[in-house]
Residue frames relative to the residue before (quaternion, step in Angstrom):
aa qw qx qy qz dx dy dz
M 1.0000 0.0000 0.0000 0.0000 0.00 0.00 0.00
S 0.2943 -0.7772 0.5325 0.1606 3.59 -0.67 1.08
I 0.3417 -0.7157 0.5755 0.1994 3.53 -1.18 0.71
K 0.4610 -0.6940 0.4795 0.2755 3.56 -0.81 1.02
K 0.4074 -0.7278 0.5046 0.2231 3.54 -0.80 1.04
K 0.4422 -0.6855 0.5117 0.2696 3.55 -0.97 0.90
P 0.5086 -0.6410 0.4707 0.3300 3.61 -1.03 0.69
L 0.4276 -0.6838 0.5305 0.2609 3.55 -1.11 0.73
V 0.0417 -0.7922 0.6075 -0.0394 3.56 -0.66 1.20
V 0.1279 -0.7922 0.5951 0.0437 3.58 -0.70 1.11
V 0.1474 -0.7865 0.5985 0.0388 3.56 -0.77 1.12
T 0.3760 -0.7960 0.4345 0.1901 3.58 -0.58 1.13
R 0.7988 0.1876 -0.0972 0.5632 3.62 1.14 -0.50
K 0.6325 -0.5127 0.4226 0.3982 3.54 -1.32 0.29
L 0.1243 -0.7861 0.6040 0.0416 3.58 -0.92 0.99
P 0.6993 -0.4351 0.3191 0.4689 3.64 -1.19 0.19
D 0.6255 -0.5928 0.3595 0.3580 3.57 -1.02 0.86
S 0.6605 0.5213 -0.3207 0.4348 3.59 0.91 -0.87
I 0.6477 0.5077 -0.3119 0.4748 3.57 1.09 -0.70
E 0.6556 0.5014 -0.3180 0.4665 3.59 0.93 -0.83
T 0.6219 0.5360 -0.3393 0.4591 3.60 1.02 -0.77
R 0.6705 0.4913 -0.2946 0.4715 3.57 0.91 -0.90
M 0.6437 0.5206 -0.3296 0.4540 3.59 0.98 -0.76
R 0.6270 0.5278 -0.3373 0.4632 3.58 1.02 -0.73
E 0.6545 0.5218 -0.3104 0.4505 3.57 1.02 -0.78
L 0.7671 0.4156 -0.1923 0.4493 3.56 0.91 -0.95
F 0.8174 0.2040 -0.0476 0.5366 3.55 0.99 -0.88
D 0.4785 -0.5413 0.5678 0.3946 3.50 -1.39 -0.03
A 0.0065 0.8749 -0.4794 0.0686 3.53 0.36 1.33
T 0.1718 -0.7323 0.6519 0.0961 3.53 -1.00 0.97
L 0.1016 -0.8376 0.5368 -0.0062 3.55 -0.38 1.29
N 0.3747 -0.6956 0.5691 0.2279 3.54 -1.26 0.51
L 0.1211 -0.8735 0.4681 0.0569 3.56 0.40 1.25
D 0.7263 0.4088 -0.2649 0.4849 3.62 1.04 -0.58
D 0.4121 -0.7659 0.4181 0.2621 3.58 1.37 0.09
T 0.3468 0.6940 -0.5450 0.3178 3.58 1.05 0.67
P 0.4700 -0.6940 0.4495 0.3090 3.63 -0.60 1.04
M 0.4196 -0.6907 0.5292 0.2585 3.56 -0.94 0.87
T 0.4471 -0.6701 0.5199 0.2843 3.56 -1.06 0.74
P 0.6543 -0.4948 0.3738 0.4328 3.61 -1.19 0.32
Q 0.6341 0.5297 -0.3337 0.4538 3.59 1.04 -0.74
Q 0.6560 0.5072 -0.3120 0.4637 3.59 0.97 -0.83
I 0.6468 0.5008 -0.3204 0.4776 3.58 1.01 -0.78
A 0.6320 0.5280 -0.3290 0.4621 3.58 1.01 -0.80
E 0.6480 0.5087 -0.3147 0.4714 3.59 0.99 -0.82
A 0.6355 0.5283 -0.3270 0.4583 3.58 1.02 -0.78
S 0.6448 0.5450 -0.3204 0.4296 3.58 1.04 -0.77
R 0.6620 0.5116 -0.2990 0.4589 3.58 1.24 -0.35
S 0.7419 0.3320 -0.2256 0.5370 3.57 1.29 0.08
A 0.6811 0.5227 -0.2908 0.4222 3.59 1.06 -0.70
D 0.4386 -0.6406 0.5595 0.2902 3.52 -1.28 0.49
V 0.7961 0.1069 -0.0083 0.5956 3.54 1.03 -0.91
L 0.1577 -0.7591 0.6255 0.0874 3.54 -1.01 0.88
V 0.1327 -0.7697 0.6208 0.0667 3.56 -0.98 0.92
P 0.0076 -0.8136 0.5806 -0.0301 3.60 -0.01 1.28
T 0.3700 -0.6644 0.5807 0.2905 3.52 -1.36 0.05
V 0.7230 -0.4803 0.2838 0.4074 3.56 -1.28 0.23
T 0.6632 0.4843 -0.3212 0.4716 3.61 1.21 -0.18
D 0.5980 0.5496 -0.3623 0.4572 3.60 1.28 -0.02
M 0.2592 -0.7963 0.5304 0.1316 3.56 -0.52 1.18
I 0.1090 -0.7787 0.6176 0.0200 3.55 -0.73 1.15
S 0.1338 -0.8672 0.4793 0.0173 3.54 -0.01 1.36
E 0.6561 -0.4827 0.4075 0.4128 3.52 -1.35 0.23
E 0.6221 0.5540 -0.3382 0.4379 3.58 0.99 -0.83
M 0.6588 0.5086 -0.3032 0.4641 3.57 0.95 -0.89
L 0.7191 0.4698 -0.2551 0.4440 3.55 0.86 -1.00
K 0.6963 0.4662 -0.2713 0.4735 3.59 1.13 -0.61
H 0.4210 0.7021 -0.4758 0.3216 3.59 1.25 -0.05
P 0.5316 -0.6744 0.4029 0.3168 3.62 -0.80 0.93
D 0.7021 0.4555 -0.2733 0.4742 3.60 1.16 -0.48
C 0.4219 0.7033 -0.4747 0.3194 3.60 1.25 0.07
K 0.1326 -0.8254 0.5480 0.0285 3.57 -0.69 1.13
L 0.3752 0.7610 -0.4693 0.2447 3.56 1.25 0.05
R 0.1977 -0.7486 0.6213 0.1204 3.51 -1.13 0.78
M 0.8073 0.0826 0.0054 0.5842 3.54 1.19 -0.59
I 0.1325 -0.7281 0.6651 0.1000 3.54 -1.25 0.67
A 0.0830 -0.8047 0.5879 0.0011 3.58 -0.40 1.27
N 0.2044 -0.8349 0.5013 0.0989 3.55 0.13 1.32
F 0.2859 -0.7192 0.6081 0.1767 3.56 -0.99 0.91
G 0.6571 0.4275 -0.3282 0.5270 3.53 0.26 1.33
N 0.5438 -0.6219 0.4610 0.3241 3.53 -1.24 0.49
G 0.7139 0.4186 -0.2456 0.5048 3.58 0.84 -0.97
V 0.1766 -0.7884 0.5818 0.0938 3.56 -1.11 0.68
D 0.3150 0.7680 -0.5060 0.2343 3.59 1.15 0.51
N 0.5828 0.5645 -0.3747 0.4486 3.60 1.27 -0.08
I 0.7141 0.4127 -0.2290 0.5170 3.59 1.28 -0.24
D 0.3546 -0.6779 0.5920 0.2535 3.56 -1.05 0.75
V 0.2119 -0.8323 0.5025 0.0997 3.54 0.18 1.33
A 0.6312 0.5409 -0.3384 0.4410 3.59 1.00 -0.77
A 0.6619 0.4976 -0.3047 0.4705 3.58 0.96 -0.87
A 0.6348 0.5196 -0.3281 0.4683 3.58 1.01 -0.78
H 0.6574 0.5161 -0.3049 0.4566 3.57 0.91 -0.94
A 0.6530 0.5262 -0.3133 0.4456 3.58 0.96 -0.88
R 0.7151 0.4257 -0.2428 0.4985 3.56 1.12 -0.64
G 0.5365 -0.6529 0.3907 0.3650 3.57 1.28 0.01
I 0.4693 0.6574 -0.4469 0.3845 3.57 1.23 0.47
T 0.3478 -0.7486 0.5313 0.1906 3.57 -0.73 1.06
V 0.1407 -0.7792 0.6081 0.0564 3.57 -0.97 0.93
T 0.0086 -0.7828 0.6223 0.0017 3.57 -1.01 0.87
N 0.1938 -0.7579 0.6068 0.1404 3.55 -1.31 0.29
T 0.4436 -0.6807 0.5092 0.2838 3.59 -1.27 -0.20
P 0.0178 0.8542 -0.5187 0.0311 3.61 0.47 1.16
K 0.7905 0.4080 -0.2747 0.3650 3.51 -1.48 0.08
V 0.6857 0.5173 -0.3238 0.3968 3.62 0.83 -0.87
L 0.7148 0.4574 -0.2570 0.4623 3.60 1.15 -0.50
T 0.3858 0.7703 -0.4552 0.2251 3.57 1.25 -0.12
E 0.7405 0.4280 -0.2472 0.4554 3.57 0.62 -1.11
D 0.6386 0.5328 -0.3322 0.4450 3.59 0.99 -0.80
T 0.6837 0.4751 -0.2880 0.4732 3.57 0.89 -0.92
A 0.6385 0.5191 -0.3275 0.4643 3.57 1.02 -0.75
D 0.6034 0.5514 -0.3527 0.4555 3.59 1.06 -0.70
M 0.6947 0.4694 -0.2823 0.4662 3.57 0.85 -0.98
T 0.6088 0.5445 -0.3497 0.4589 3.57 1.05 -0.70
M 0.6760 0.4822 -0.2919 0.4747 3.55 0.89 -0.93
A 0.6025 0.5582 -0.3559 0.4458 3.58 1.06 -0.69
L 0.6782 0.4694 -0.2892 0.4859 3.59 0.98 -0.82
I 0.6091 0.5454 -0.3560 0.4526 3.59 1.04 -0.71
L 0.6719 0.4622 -0.2827 0.5050 3.57 1.13 -0.65
A 0.7201 0.5073 -0.2618 0.3944 3.55 0.81 -1.07
V 0.6827 0.5240 -0.3148 0.4003 3.59 0.86 -0.90
P 0.7144 0.4233 -0.2986 0.4704 3.67 0.66 -0.88
R 0.7218 0.4300 -0.2488 0.4819 3.61 1.09 -0.68
R 0.4133 -0.7482 0.4404 0.2746 3.61 1.32 0.14
L 0.1625 0.8538 -0.4820 0.1110 3.55 1.15 0.69
I 0.6973 0.4628 -0.2892 0.4648 3.60 0.79 -0.97
E 0.6142 0.5442 -0.3375 0.4612 3.56 1.04 -0.79
G 0.6917 0.4770 -0.2765 0.4665 3.57 0.91 -0.90
A 0.6524 0.5495 -0.3147 0.4164 3.58 1.04 -0.80
T 0.6753 0.4951 -0.3006 0.4567 3.61 1.18 -0.39
I 0.5100 0.6915 -0.4189 0.2938 3.60 1.16 -0.42
L 0.7453 0.4006 -0.2388 0.4765 3.61 0.69 -1.00
P 0.6724 0.4822 -0.3306 0.4539 3.67 0.80 -0.80
D 0.6905 0.4693 -0.2833 0.4720 3.61 1.05 -0.67
G 0.4992 -0.6933 0.4084 0.3216 3.58 1.24 0.07
K 0.3548 0.7390 -0.5028 0.2741 3.57 1.16 0.46
N 0.5647 -0.6143 0.4335 0.3403 3.54 -1.13 0.63
W 0.0762 -0.7820 0.6184 0.0138 3.56 -0.73 1.13
P 0.2856 -0.8103 0.4874 0.1562 3.57 -0.38 1.17
G 0.6076 -0.5231 0.3704 0.4690 3.58 1.26 -0.12
W 0.7172 -0.4601 0.3052 0.4252 3.52 -1.31 0.28
S 0.0363 0.7759 -0.6279 0.0497 3.53 -1.11 0.80
P 0.5901 -0.5973 0.3995 0.3680 3.62 -1.02 0.64
T 0.7658 0.3386 -0.1912 0.5121 3.60 1.12 -0.52
W 0.4645 0.7057 -0.4296 0.3190 3.61 1.24 0.23
M 0.8721 -0.0370 -0.0064 0.4879 3.59 -0.94 1.03
L 0.1739 0.8144 -0.5338 0.1464 3.57 0.84 0.94
G 0.0748 -0.7722 0.6298 0.0376 3.53 -1.02 0.87
H 0.5355 -0.5960 0.4684 0.3725 3.56 -1.14 -0.65
R 0.4598 -0.6498 0.5256 0.3001 3.57 -1.08 0.74
I 0.3527 -0.7412 0.5284 0.2169 3.56 -1.16 0.54
G 0.5212 0.6473 -0.4182 0.3668 3.60 1.14 -0.42
G 0.8098 0.2373 -0.2023 0.4971 3.55 -0.86 1.01
K 0.5573 0.6131 -0.3943 0.3975 3.58 1.24 -0.22
R 0.4867 -0.6526 0.5052 0.2864 3.55 -1.30 0.45
L 0.1315 -0.7811 0.6088 0.0434 3.57 -0.75 1.11
G 0.1403 -0.7898 0.5943 0.0583 3.57 -0.75 1.08
I 0.1473 -0.8063 0.5712 0.0435 3.57 -0.47 1.23
I 0.1893 -0.7676 0.6051 0.0935 3.57 -0.79 1.05
G 0.7809 0.1830 -0.1831 0.5685 3.56 -0.30 1.29
M 0.0090 0.8360 -0.5458 0.0559 3.58 -0.08 1.28
G 0.2314 0.7505 -0.5727 0.2350 3.54 0.72 1.13
R 0.8195 -0.2099 0.1513 0.5113 3.57 -1.17 -0.56
I 0.7015 0.4563 -0.2821 0.4692 3.59 0.83 -0.96
G 0.6384 0.5360 -0.3303 0.4428 3.58 0.92 -0.85
Q 0.6669 0.4910 -0.2996 0.4737 3.57 0.98 -0.83
A 0.6418 0.5146 -0.3262 0.4657 3.58 1.03 -0.75
V 0.6145 0.5230 -0.3382 0.4843 3.59 1.10 -0.69
A 0.6499 0.5340 -0.3168 0.4384 3.57 0.92 -0.92
R 0.6410 0.5232 -0.3335 0.4518 3.60 0.96 -0.80
R 0.6643 0.4890 -0.3030 0.4772 3.57 0.95 -0.85
A 0.6849 0.5033 -0.2934 0.4376 3.56 0.84 -0.99
R 0.6286 0.5372 -0.3448 0.4443 3.57 1.00 -0.75
A 0.6270 0.5420 -0.3359 0.4475 3.58 1.07 -0.73
F 0.6868 0.4436 -0.2715 0.5077 3.58 1.21 -0.49
G 0.6050 -0.6244 0.3320 0.3658 3.55 1.25 0.26
L 0.4430 0.6766 -0.4805 0.3392 3.60 1.16 0.37
Q 0.4278 -0.6473 0.5634 0.2838 3.54 -1.25 0.53
I 0.2833 -0.8060 0.5050 0.1232 3.57 -0.66 1.13
H 0.0357 0.7538 -0.6530 0.0646 3.54 -0.86 1.11
Y 0.0003 0.8244 -0.5661 0.0020 3.59 -1.08 0.51
H 0.1923 -0.7142 0.6570 0.1459 3.49 -1.40 0.44
N 0.0791 0.7783 -0.6128 0.1122 3.53 -0.93 0.98
R 0.6630 -0.4887 0.3601 0.4381 3.56 -1.22 0.25
R 0.7774 -0.0210 0.0157 0.6285 3.56 1.17 -0.61
P 0.6063 -0.5622 0.3973 0.3980 3.60 -1.14 0.46
V 0.4900 -0.6208 0.5118 0.3357 3.57 -1.17 0.52
A 0.6846 -0.4668 0.3503 0.4367 3.56 -1.27 0.27
P 0.6168 -0.5881 0.3719 0.3679 3.61 -0.99 0.78
V 0.6409 0.5326 -0.3402 0.4357 3.60 0.98 -0.78
I 0.6533 0.4923 -0.3115 0.4835 3.59 1.07 -0.71
A 0.6379 0.5278 -0.3258 0.4565 3.57 0.95 -0.86
E 0.6579 0.5026 -0.3107 0.4670 3.57 1.01 -0.81
E 0.6370 0.5368 -0.3253 0.4475 3.58 0.97 -0.86
L 0.7543 0.3945 -0.1970 0.4864 3.56 0.94 -0.95
G 0.3428 -0.7330 0.5092 0.2931 3.57 1.22 -0.32
A 0.3634 0.7901 -0.4170 0.2640 3.53 1.21 0.67
T 0.2563 -0.7500 0.5970 0.1243 3.54 -1.04 0.92
Y 0.2975 -0.7767 0.5358 0.1453 3.57 -0.77 1.08
W 0.1251 -0.7600 0.6348 0.0613 3.54 -1.05 0.89
E 0.3250 -0.7407 0.5555 0.1929 3.56 -0.61 1.12
S 0.7276 0.3759 -0.2145 0.5323 3.57 1.07 -0.76
L 0.3540 -0.7312 0.5461 0.2044 3.57 -0.60 1.13
D 0.6124 0.5680 -0.3515 0.4228 3.59 0.97 -0.81
Q 0.6909 0.4784 -0.2845 0.4613 3.57 0.84 -0.97
M 0.6445 0.5169 -0.3341 0.4536 3.58 0.98 -0.75
L 0.6431 0.5455 -0.3312 0.4233 3.58 0.87 -0.92
A 0.6836 0.5160 -0.2868 0.4292 3.56 0.96 -0.87
R 0.7320 0.4453 -0.2262 0.4634 3.60 1.21 -0.44
M 0.6434 0.5945 -0.3201 0.3609 3.60 1.14 -0.47
D 0.4301 -0.6675 0.5485 0.2619 3.53 -1.30 0.54
I 0.7765 0.0855 -0.0243 0.6239 3.56 1.14 -0.73
I 0.1673 -0.7644 0.6173 0.0820 3.56 -1.01 0.91
S 0.0742 -0.7873 0.6113 0.0309 3.58 -0.87 0.97
V 0.2320 -0.7812 0.5691 0.1097 3.58 -0.67 1.14
N 0.1002 0.8173 -0.5529 0.1272 3.57 -0.52 1.21
C 0.4685 0.6707 -0.4466 0.3622 3.59 1.17 0.51
P 0.5550 -0.5923 0.4494 0.3730 3.62 -1.17 0.40
H 0.4455 -0.6522 0.5346 0.3006 3.54 -1.29 0.36
T 0.1241 0.7586 -0.6230 0.1451 3.55 -0.55 1.25
P 0.6915 -0.4295 0.3279 0.4794 3.62 -1.17 0.08
A 0.6670 0.5139 -0.3068 0.4438 3.60 1.04 -0.71
T 0.7500 0.3806 -0.2217 0.4934 3.61 1.11 -0.55
Y 0.3954 0.6973 -0.5036 0.3222 3.61 1.21 0.13
H 0.8318 -0.0392 -0.0444 0.5519 3.58 -0.73 1.15
L 0.1129 0.7949 -0.5774 0.1482 3.56 0.94 0.90
L 0.6915 0.3122 -0.2224 0.6122 3.54 1.13 -0.71
S 0.0753 -0.8354 0.5434 -0.0327 3.51 0.26 1.39
A 0.7159 -0.4021 0.3231 0.4706 3.56 -1.30 0.01
R 0.6556 0.5144 -0.3181 0.4521 3.58 0.92 -0.88
R 0.7098 0.4599 -0.2753 0.4569 3.58 0.83 -0.95
L 0.6199 0.5460 -0.3576 0.4356 3.59 0.97 -0.72
K 0.6679 0.5092 -0.3003 0.4522 3.56 1.07 -0.71
L 0.5650 0.5805 -0.3874 0.4402 3.59 1.30 -0.10
I 0.5870 0.6132 -0.3615 0.3857 3.56 1.18 -0.57
R 0.5620 -0.6276 0.4293 0.3255 3.55 -1.02 0.83
K 0.5805 -0.6256 0.4033 0.3302 3.57 -1.10 0.70
D 0.7253 0.3955 -0.2477 0.5062 3.59 1.17 -0.42
A 0.5003 0.6643 -0.4168 0.3670 3.60 1.28 0.22
Y 0.3250 -0.7338 0.5690 0.1794 3.54 -1.30 0.43
I 0.2162 -0.7641 0.5979 0.1090 3.55 -1.16 0.71
V 0.0626 -0.7773 0.6259 0.0105 3.57 -0.92 0.99
N 0.0064 -0.8060 0.5913 -0.0243 3.59 -0.84 0.97
T 0.0639 0.7763 -0.6230 0.0718 3.55 -0.63 1.21
A 0.4898 0.6728 -0.4186 0.3635 3.59 1.27 0.30
R 0.6892 -0.3541 0.2997 0.5566 3.57 0.07 -1.33
G 0.5794 -0.6353 0.3939 0.3249 3.56 -1.01 0.83
G 0.6591 0.5594 -0.3067 0.3982 3.56 1.03 -0.79
V 0.5308 0.6262 -0.4169 0.3902 3.60 1.22 -0.18
I 0.7430 0.3394 -0.1914 0.5442 3.59 1.19 -0.56
D 0.4260 -0.6363 0.5760 0.2862 3.56 -1.13 0.73
E 0.2687 -0.8332 0.4632 0.1381 3.54 0.08 1.35
D 0.6280 0.5482 -0.3445 0.4318 3.59 0.97 -0.78
T 0.6719 0.4788 -0.3003 0.4786 3.58 0.96 -0.84
L 0.6147 0.5404 -0.3505 0.4552 3.59 1.00 -0.76
I 0.6360 0.5288 -0.3266 0.4574 3.58 0.96 -0.83
K 0.6580 0.5118 -0.3131 0.4552 3.58 0.90 -0.90
L 0.6550 0.5063 -0.3119 0.4662 3.58 0.98 -0.81
L 0.6485 0.5065 -0.3154 0.4727 3.58 1.00 -0.79
E 0.6536 0.5203 -0.3125 0.4521 3.57 0.95 -0.87
A 0.7257 0.4335 -0.2337 0.4803 3.57 1.02 -0.83
G 0.4604 -0.6818 0.4509 0.3462 3.59 1.23 -0.19
D 0.4560 0.7060 -0.4286 0.3316 3.56 1.22 0.49
V 0.7160 0.2153 -0.2346 0.6212 3.56 1.29 0.41
G 0.5942 -0.6428 0.3542 0.3290 3.55 -1.00 0.85
G 0.7236 -0.3253 0.2491 0.5556 3.57 1.06 -0.73
A 0.2038 -0.7763 0.5840 0.1218 3.55 -1.30 0.10
G 0.1544 -0.7407 0.6446 0.1101 3.52 -1.29 0.53
L 0.0204 -0.8377 0.5428 -0.0578 3.57 -0.44 1.24
D 0.1294 -0.7727 0.6178 0.0675 3.54 -1.02 0.88
V 0.7486 0.2772 -0.1489 0.5836 3.57 1.33 -0.23
Y 0.1872 -0.8010 0.5673 0.0398 3.54 -1.17 0.70
E 0.6223 -0.6055 0.3546 0.3469 3.52 -1.08 0.78
H 0.8069 0.2012 -0.0928 0.5475 3.59 1.02 -0.74
E 0.2119 0.8142 -0.5233 0.1357 3.59 1.10 0.58
P 0.4809 -0.0847 -0.8678 -0.0923 1.49 -2.30 1.04
A 0.4851 0.6316 -0.4628 0.3892 3.61 1.21 0.03
V 0.1284 -0.7691 0.6235 0.0575 3.55 -1.02 0.89
N 0.5236 -0.6563 0.4449 0.3117 3.56 -0.79 1.04
P 0.4857 -0.6860 0.4569 0.2911 3.63 -0.72 1.03
K 0.5960 0.5656 -0.3704 0.4332 3.59 1.11 -0.55
L 0.6215 0.5253 -0.3418 0.4701 3.58 1.09 -0.65
V 0.6298 0.5316 -0.3320 0.4588 3.57 1.02 -0.80
R 0.6540 0.5006 -0.3155 0.4713 3.58 0.95 -0.83
L 0.6450 0.5127 -0.3190 0.4683 3.58 1.01 -0.78
A 0.6242 0.5326 -0.3385 0.4606 3.59 1.07 -0.72
K 0.6562 0.5055 -0.3092 0.4672 3.57 0.98 -0.82
A 0.6827 0.4570 -0.2744 0.4997 3.57 1.21 -0.53
G 0.5362 -0.6689 0.3806 0.3466 3.59 1.29 0.11
K 0.5297 0.6602 -0.3973 0.3547 3.59 1.21 0.32
V 0.7833 0.1209 -0.0814 0.6043 3.58 1.25 -0.21
T 0.2768 -0.7283 0.6021 0.1745 3.56 -1.17 0.67
L 0.1174 -0.8141 0.5686 0.0151 3.57 -0.71 1.12
L 0.0594 -0.7741 0.6301 0.0170 3.56 -0.89 1.00
P 0.4672 -0.7136 0.4539 0.2576 3.63 -1.05 0.71
H 0.6750 -0.5191 0.2915 0.4358 3.60 0.57 1.21
M 0.3653 0.7422 -0.4719 0.3050 3.55 0.67 1.16
G 0.2796 0.8175 -0.4720 0.1753 3.56 1.25 0.32
S 0.7751 0.2904 -0.1640 0.5367 3.59 1.03 -0.71
A 0.4536 0.7425 -0.4062 0.2793 3.58 1.30 0.09
T 0.3263 0.6802 -0.5968 0.2733 3.53 0.02 1.35
I 0.6030 -0.5626 0.4175 0.3815 3.56 -1.14 0.59
E 0.6631 0.5164 -0.3098 0.4447 3.56 0.89 -0.94
G 0.6712 0.5199 -0.2966 0.4373 3.55 0.93 -0.92
R 0.6697 0.5016 -0.3069 0.4536 3.58 0.91 -0.87
V 0.6397 0.5078 -0.3280 0.4748 3.59 1.00 -0.76
E 0.6607 0.5007 -0.3087 0.4663 3.59 0.93 -0.85
M 0.6088 0.5356 -0.3502 0.4689 3.59 1.07 -0.67
G 0.6666 0.5076 -0.2977 0.4576 3.56 0.92 -0.94
E 0.6356 0.5232 -0.3259 0.4648 3.56 1.03 -0.77
K 0.6349 0.5178 -0.3269 0.4712 3.58 1.04 -0.74
V 0.6191 0.5395 -0.3413 0.4573 3.58 0.99 -0.83
I 0.6739 0.4979 -0.2974 0.4577 3.58 0.87 -0.95
I 0.6473 0.5108 -0.3206 0.4661 3.59 0.92 -0.86
N 0.6523 0.5134 -0.3184 0.4578 3.59 0.92 -0.86
I 0.6670 0.4967 -0.3072 0.4626 3.59 0.91 -0.90
R 0.6844 0.4901 -0.2972 0.4506 3.58 0.80 -0.98
T 0.6394 0.5197 -0.3288 0.4614 3.58 0.98 -0.80
F 0.6519 0.5136 -0.3091 0.4644 3.57 0.96 -0.88
L 0.6943 0.4822 -0.2800 0.4550 3.58 0.86 -0.96
D 0.6524 0.4775 -0.3078 0.5017 3.57 1.25 -0.39
N 0.5101 -0.6914 0.3784 0.3444 3.56 1.36 0.34
H 0.5311 0.5652 -0.4421 0.4506 3.53 1.05 0.86
K 0.5942 -0.5640 0.4321 0.3770 3.55 -1.27 0.34
P 0.4174 -0.7072 0.5034 0.2687 3.63 -0.68 1.01
P 0.5611 -0.6449 0.3971 0.3340 3.62 -0.95 0.77
D 0.7808 0.3077 -0.1623 0.5190 3.58 1.10 -0.60
R 0.1859 0.8051 -0.5383 0.1658 3.56 1.00 0.82
V 0.2075 -0.7671 0.5992 0.0973 3.56 -1.07 0.84
L 0.1121 -0.7895 0.6026 0.0315 3.57 -0.85 1.05
P 0.6357 -0.5402 0.3761 0.4032 3.62 -1.12 0.52
S 0.6482 0.5445 -0.3213 0.4245 3.59 1.02 -0.76
M 0.6312 0.5477 -0.3265 0.4416 3.58 1.24 -0.34
L 0.6582 0.5345 -0.2988 0.4380 3.58 1.24 -0.34
């Protein structure tokens, strides 16, 4: 009697212990226990032996890798909601199934977005460093560390999907006026619940908002959606928050605007060339003109475990010859 061989599953980064334990039980799992990022060459080599690859959003899965004659992948189960790290069209053309981990990160990312919407106008991070850094604090003063209130301000949300709507619910509770730009208006019942005003023209919305929140996915259509031209439409006293993807904003132009004082400030959790961060942004952060976070918008214990559980469900469903619940097709992007 033959024993069915377990599928070889290669995981590119360290995952929660409970998820790794489950993967060992279910699959012939190759895990990255020390969490050293795999190089593109190492990932390419893994694709020539593994049945399933579990990359993260920082692992680039290219057309060249997928078209290699020795590529044996049957499935790419992305540990992440966004799939801009994967050439989905190339995978589809080769018959490789791609999945992601949607929905579980909505509330966590919206929390971090709202935290930046609060922190940037009120100079929270700048203020939080004064005492720990040993800077001279003269005591309370009527003009000390003045920021701007957010209540009553206009918030322009770019991308009114699950995360954008979750941000809107939080922001409305703080008294912000909700505006949004999306490929199409949300359902009337949702717009009424959120008190949200739809702008078909992104240009017109940008010129009117006090705070801009970027919450759209990174696709070829949204690369540099906030281009140099559009960034210059934003008011000089407005703030920009980005917890989506760095490539949605022309980062070089944003830096120039911050340096010149032509935008009120910014709160960034993502960067165009991460993990590299432009040194000019670091200098601006030290000067209190921008708040920089290390891509931690979805970083909760609960969220990471739920992501891992989704990855496992997608893999098991695929291996059982059924359609995975979170399959991603080129037509969806």
